[in-house]
C-alpha positions in Angstrom: 104.4 88.2 -57.3 105.6 91.6 -58.5 104.0 93.6 -61.3 106.5 95.2 -63.7 106.2 97.7 -66.5 109.3 97.7 -68.7 109.7 100.1 -71.7 111.2 98.6 -74.8 110.4 94.9 -74.4 110.6 93.8 -78.0 114.4 93.2 -78.0 117.7 93.6 -76.2 117.9 94.1 -72.4 114.2 94.9 -72.1 113.2 91.6 -73.7 115.7 89.7 -71.6 114.5 91.4 -68.4 110.9 90.7 -69.2 111.7 87.0 -69.8 113.6 86.8 -66.5 110.8 88.5 -64.5 108.2 86.1 -66.1 110.5 83.2 -65.3 110.5 84.4 -61.6 106.7 84.1 -61.6 106.0 87.9 -61.9 103.6 89.8 -64.2 105.2 91.9 -66.9 103.6 94.7 -69.0 105.8 96.6 -71.4 105.9 99.0 -74.3 106.5 98.1 -78.0 106.2 100.1 -81.1 103.9 98.1 -83.4 101.2 95.4 -83.4 103.4 92.5 -84.4 105.7 93.1 -81.5 102.7 93.4 -79.2 101.3 90.0 -80.3 104.8 88.4 -80.0 105.3 89.7 -76.5 101.8 88.7 -75.3 102.5 85.1 -76.5 105.3 84.8 -74.0 102.7 84.0 -71.3 98.9 83.8 -71.7 98.1 85.5 -68.4 101.2 87.4 -67.2 102.6 89.2 -70.3 100.9 92.2 -71.8 102.3 94.7 -74.2 101.2 98.2 -75.0 101.9 100.1 -78.2 103.6 103.2 -77.0 106.3 105.7 -78.1 107.9 106.9 -74.8 108.4 110.3 -76.3 104.6 110.7 -77.0 103.8 112.1 -73.6 100.0 111.9 -73.9 100.2 108.2 -75.0 102.6 107.5 -72.2 100.1 108.8 -69.6 97.2 107.0 -71.1 99.0 103.6 -71.4 100.7 103.7 -68.0 97.4 104.4 -66.3 95.8 101.6 -68.2 98.6 99.2 -67.3 98.4 100.2 -63.7 94.7 99.6 -63.5 94.9 96.3 -65.4 97.7 94.9 -63.2 96.3 96.1 -59.9 99.2 98.4 -59.4 102.7 98.6 -60.9 105.3 97.6 -58.4 108.4 98.0 -60.6 108.9 100.5 -63.4 111.9 100.0 -65.7 112.8 102.8 -68.1 114.8 100.8 -70.6 113.8 102.1 -74.1 116.4 104.3 -75.8 118.3 105.2 -78.9 122.1 105.6 -79.4 124.0 108.2 -81.4 127.6 108.7 -82.4 129.1 111.8 -83.9 131.2 114.8 -82.9 129.6 117.8 -81.3 130.4 120.1 -84.3 129.0 117.7 -86.9 125.8 116.6 -85.1 122.7 118.5 -86.1 120.2 120.0 -83.7 117.4 117.6 -84.7 119.7 114.6 -83.9 120.7 116.2 -80.5 117.1 116.9 -79.6 116.0 113.3 -80.5 118.6 111.9 -78.2 117.3 113.9 -75.2 113.6 113.5 -76.3 113.9 109.7 -76.2 116.6 109.1 -73.6 115.6 111.8 -71.0 112.2 113.4 -71.7 110.7 110.0 -72.5 111.7 108.3 -69.2 110.7 111.5 -67.3 107.2 111.2 -68.9 106.9 107.6 -67.9 107.9 108.4 -64.3 105.5 111.3 -64.1 102.7 108.9 -65.3 103.5 106.2 -62.8 104.3 108.3 -59.7 100.8 109.4 -58.6 99.6 105.8 -58.2 102.9 104.7 -56.6 102.7 107.6 -54.2 99.1 106.9 -53.3 100.1 103.3 -52.5 103.2 104.4 -50.6 105.4 101.9 -52.4 107.1 101.2 -55.6 110.5 100.9 -57.3 111.7 102.9 -60.3 114.6 101.5 -62.3 116.3 103.8 -64.9 118.7 102.2 -67.3 121.6 104.6 -68.0 125.0 103.7 -69.5 128.7 103.4 -69.0 128.9 106.1 -71.6 127.7 108.6 -69.0 130.8 108.0 -66.9 133.5 107.0 -69.4 132.4 109.1 -72.4 134.6 108.7 -75.4 135.0 111.2 -78.2 132.0 111.2 -80.5 129.5 109.8 -78.0 128.9 112.9 -76.0 125.2 113.4 -76.7 124.4 109.7 -75.9 126.5 109.8 -72.7 125.2 113.3 -71.8 121.6 112.1 -72.1 122.3 109.1 -69.9 124.2 111.1 -67.3 121.2 113.6 -67.3 119.0 110.6 -66.4 121.4 109.7 -63.6 121.0 113.2 -62.1 117.2 113.1 -62.4 117.2 109.7 -60.7 119.4 110.9 -57.7 117.1 113.8 -57.1 113.9 111.7 -57.5 115.2 109.2 -54.9 115.3 111.9 -52.3 111.9 113.3 -53.3 110.2 110.0 -53.2 111.8 108.4 -50.1 109.1 109.7 -47.7 106.5 107.9 -49.8 108.2 104.4 -49.7 109.2 104.7 -53.4 112.8 103.7 -54.2 114.9 104.6 -57.3 117.7 102.6 -58.8 119.8 103.2 -61.8 121.4 100.4 -63.8 124.6 101.3 -65.5 125.4 98.7 -68.1 128.6 98.4 -70.2 128.6 96.8 -73.7 126.0 94.0 -73.9 125.2 91.9 -76.9 122.0 93.6 -77.9 120.8 95.4 -81.1 121.4 98.8 -79.6 124.8 99.1 -81.3 123.6 97.8 -84.6 120.7 100.3 -84.5 123.0 103.2 -83.6 122.5 106.4 -85.5 125.4 108.4 -86.9 125.8 112.1 -87.4 126.6 113.1 -90.9 130.3 113.8 -91.6 130.8 117.4 -92.7 134.2 118.5 -91.4 137.4 117.1 -92.8 139.4 117.6 -89.6 137.2 115.0 -87.8 137.4 112.4 -90.6 140.2 110.3 -89.1 138.7 110.0 -85.7 135.2 109.3 -87.1 136.6 106.5 -89.2 138.5 105.0 -86.3 135.5 105.2 -84.0 133.1 103.7 -86.4 135.5 100.8 -87.2 135.9 100.2 -83.5 132.1 100.2 -82.9 131.5 98.0 -85.9 134.1 95.4 -84.7 132.5 95.4 -81.3 128.9 94.9 -82.6 127.9 91.2 -82.1 131.0 90.5 -80.0 130.2 92.3 -76.8 131.2 90.2 -73.8 128.0 91.2 -71.8 125.2 88.6 -71.8 121.8 90.3 -71.6 120.2 87.3 -70.0 122.7 87.4 -67.1 122.3 91.1 -66.8 118.5 90.6 -66.5 119.0 88.0 -63.8 121.2 90.5 -61.9 118.5 93.2 -62.2 115.8 90.8 -60.9 118.0 89.9 -58.0 118.7 93.6 -57.2 114.9 94.4 -57.4 114.2 91.7 -54.9 116.8 92.9 -52.5 115.7 95.1 -49.6 116.8 97.8 -50.0 117.9 97.7 -53.7 121.1 99.4 -54.6 120.9 103.0 -55.7 123.3 102.3 -58.6 123.9 98.9 -60.1 126.9 98.7 -62.5 126.7 95.7 -64.9 129.6 94.3 -66.9 133.3 94.0 -66.4 134.0 96.9 -68.8 131.5 99.1 -66.9 132.9 98.1 -63.5 136.5 98.8 -64.5 135.7 102.1 -66.4 133.4 103.6 -63.8 135.8 102.7 -61.0 138.7 104.3 -63.0 136.7 107.4 -63.8 135.7 107.9 -60.1 139.2 107.3 -58.9 140.6 109.9 -61.4 138.0 112.4 -60.4 138.8 111.8 -56.7 142.5 112.3 -57.3 142.0 115.5 -59.3 139.7 116.8 -56.5 142.5 116.1 -54.0 145.1 117.9 -56.1 142.9 121.0 -56.3 141.2 120.8 -52.9 143.1 123.8 -51.5 141.8 125.9 -54.4 138.3 124.5 -54.1 138.2 125.5 -50.4 139.6 129.0 -50.9 136.6 130.5 -52.7 134.4 131.6 -49.7 134.1 135.2 -48.6 137.0 136.2 -46.4 136.1 136.2 -42.7 136.5 139.6 -40.9 
């Protein structure tokens, strides 16, 4: 029986993952934002589901709640950083407060959760950290740069952490989902339009996102089952891409990057000091 802590279990992928882990016989603790959500989550199982009211960007609360969850469960085996917010808007039109909020919730929050769970995992010399990023970090479209940038930043942090923690038996996996039928899209925040030159692309992007909402081909329940399977695989994958759209787009992005590197390889390799 594994003991999980999943951030953002009141809805979406976090909720689906909690249900899948409970269905596998595991214990699941998770973060929610208010008492009603806590009571609803706790009702999923009388003994194996426990919610904590926590804002992942409230670093003091994160430390306190993660320590409490670790002690109550007898030791968190799997941490999943799932909670996040999305934002669309061009770079010029997006305000500093909106930019900071993206990184506060989508990067600094997960880092705070990892900092809180690592001491106990390191002491036990075991554990798995799963960070949910996004297709948007690889195939970033116009007007989604800050969301994609925050998710790609979490990818970089995860790669480094995997090397830092390997000597202690702690593994790190990133999950890179495409478009799944959750409420993330319907709760997306939008920068305020302020520049006429961007009006056409803003309208086209918002119409495209509105048409997609509720019609995404990705099934959160099947994604959750895939994550549970990966978590129970030894060793788990370092990166798990989920969704046909994500698999196609990430592969295309990496292929294009590789091709461009090959085209410029002679230039790349001609920048060392000349040998005497």
